[in-house]
N, C-alpha and C positions, 0 to 999 in steps of 0.2 A: 521265836516270838512272832505271832501272827496278828497283823492289824487289819481290820476291815477296810479302813481308809487311812490314807496319809495325806495330810494337808501341809503344803509347802508355802510358808509365808514370806519367802525371800527368793526371788528367781528372776533372772534377766532374760526372759523368754520372748519378749515382743521384738519383732523384726525392725532393724534399721533405726533404732531410736537411741541406743547407747553402745557400750562396748560388749553387750551381751550376745546379740545375734545380728549378723550383718544383713540378713535377708530372710525371706519367708521360708525357704527350704531348710535353712539352718534351724529356724524356729520349729518347724515340723519335726526335724530330727530330735531336737530337745524334747518336744512333746511326747514322742514315741519312747525316748529314753526314760522320761518321767513315768509313763505308764508301766514300763518294764520294771521300774523300781517300786511299783505299788502306789505311786502318787495318784490321787484322784482329784484333788483341788489345788490350784496354784494361785497365789497372789502375785501378779506381775508387778515387779518393782524396779522400773528404770531409775537411773540416777537423776536426782533433781538438785540443782544448786551446788553441784560440786564444781571443780575447776574446769571441767570439759563439757558438761551437759546441763541443759535446762529443759525439762519436760513438763510443760504446763498441765494442770489438772484435766482440763477438757480434752486436750490432745491425747492423753493417756487413756481416758475413758473411751474416746472414739476408736482408737487403735485396738484397744482390748475387745470391743464389740466386733470389730472387723475380723480380728484374729479368731475369736470364738466362732464366728460364722464359717470361717475357713476350716476349722477343726471339724465342725459338724458336717460340712460338705464331704470331707475326707473320711468321715466315720470314726474319728478319734474321740473317744469318750473321756474327755478331760474338761473340767470346768475352770475357767479363767476369770479372775476378779481384778479390777484396776487398783493399783497402789503405786507408791513411790518409795525409793530409798532416799530419804531427805537428808542431805548433807547439812550439818549444823552451820549456821552463820549467826552473826550478832543481830540480825534483823528478821528472823523467821516469823516473829509475831506480826510484823508488818505485812508479810506475804501469806498470812494464815489461810486466807480464802483460796489460795492457789495450791494448797497442800492436800494430799490424799492420805487418809488414814488406812489402817489395816481393815477396819470395819467402816461401814457406810456413814456412821455418825461421828467418826474421827475420835472415838474414845481412846484409841491406841494408834500410835504412829511409829514407823521405823525411823530411827535417827542414827545417822552415821557420823562418827568423829573422823578427823584426819588419821591416817595410819601412823603418823609420826608423833602425835601428841594429843592431849586433851586440852582444848582451848580454855583460857582463863575465864572466858565468859560463859562456859558451858552450864555451870550451876544456875546462873541468872536466867539464861535462856530456857533451861528446862523448867524453872519455876514459872516463867511467863507462859509456857505451853500448858503447864498444869493449871494455871489460873484460867486458861481458856477452855479447860475441860478435857485436855488431851494428856494421856500418860505416854511418855516416850518409851520406846523399846530400843535400847542401844544395840546396834548390830555388830556382830563379830568383835566383841571386846578383846578376845584372845589374840587378835592380830594387831592391836594397838600397842605401839612400842612403850608408851608410858605406863599402860596397865600391865604390860609384860614385866616391867621393872617392879611395879607395886600393884598387885591385884586388889589391894584394899581400896584403891581409888574407885573400883567398881562397887565394892562393898558400901562405900559412903553414898554412892548414887542409889543403890538398892534400898538403903535405909531411908532415903527421901521419897520412896514410893515409885521409883523407876523400875522397869523390867529390862531384861537383856536377852539376846538371841545368839546362840552359838552356831557356827558353821559346821555342818556335818563332816566335810572334808578335813577340818581341823582335828576333830576327835579321832579320826582313824589314821592320822599321820600324813595326810596329803600336803601339809605345809611344813613338815619337818617335825622331829621329835620334841623340840622345845615347845612348839605351839601345841602339840598333842598333850604334853605333860601339863601345861597350863590349863588346857581345856578340861582335862580330867579333874584338876583341882577345882575349877570353877563349877563343874557339875557336882562334885562331891560336897562342896560347901554351899550348894544350892544358890549360887550367884547367877545362874542362868535359868530361865523359865521355859524356853522353847528352843528347838533345834530346827534349822532350815538349810536348804541346799546352797543358796547363793550361786546357783548354777549359771554358767555362761557357755557359749559355744566356743570354748577355749580348752586346750589340753589341760587336764588336771582339774577341771571345774565341772565335773559331771554330777549326776544324781547318785548320791550314796547315802540317802537318808535311811533306807532300810538297814544298811550295814552299820551305820552309826548308832541307830536306835537299838539294834541287836547287841552291839558291843556295850552300850550303856546298860542294857538288861543283864548282860553277863557280868559286868563290873560291879553294878550296884543293885541289881534286882529288877525284875520286869515291871514292878509298880512304878519305878522311877521313870522308865522309858514311856510307859503308858501315860504318865502324868504330862510329859512333854507334848504328846499328841492331843491329849484332852485340852491342854492349854492353847494349842494352835487353833483348835476348833472354837474354843471360847473367844479367843482374840478376834478371829474372823467374824464372829457373830456379835461382837461388842459386849460380851458377858464378862463378869468380874473375874480377873486374875490378879491375885495378890501374892507377892513373894513371901515364902514362909520357911522357917527352919534354917535360914541362912546364917552363915558365920564367917568371921574374918579368916584370912589365910595367914597362918603363922609363918613368919620368915625363918629360914634356916639359920641356926645358930652358927656364928663364926668363931672358930677357935684360934687363939693366938699363942704361939709358942715363943718363948724368950730364951 
């Protein structure tokens, strides 16, 4: 499957700002790896409000502009946009002005849950964000332990107008077979609407978007993979993306022998 452009909506490429890239040279290495994978546009998404990092809106914008100039100086044909991977808290609505969306108007925003659970206040906070005009896009749900136990937690969020983003590495088995199996289920049941790299300058966190999209095309048909990339472009431009055709995940029947 050949794509004219690949838009990556989740990437920790900015230097020295979180756990993604420690310095400029590592960021340049990531940029070249992205190009090799066919990526043409990247939303830079440093962590914001998680336990370790706070990356304010204007700081991210400034660093993105600086990094873009560096890429141009080096002749690296990659377009970078400022964004954030916003960790959910119970007070996100109070910090709304400090949040960056996927698009410039903040119609969509990457929202991260803790890996261990889905907070009890998540539904309330998502509703507050929706009231402010922002549709949350839940990142890497396949790596959340609570959703791993019950994928229909994600189904309930999708029913309420939320979108979600799968990590490419998850689909091809980079986080283990159980995560890969769940990823395939989420894609099959249309509970994810976009695939992104979540690339870091760490072992096992590379750009494998092309590989993941090709595997999705093999598993479910090219139109399914094309839709993910069309959705990525629409989200970046603030155009409508609505989950459709999704269904709940049937739990495996348990058989008891007496």
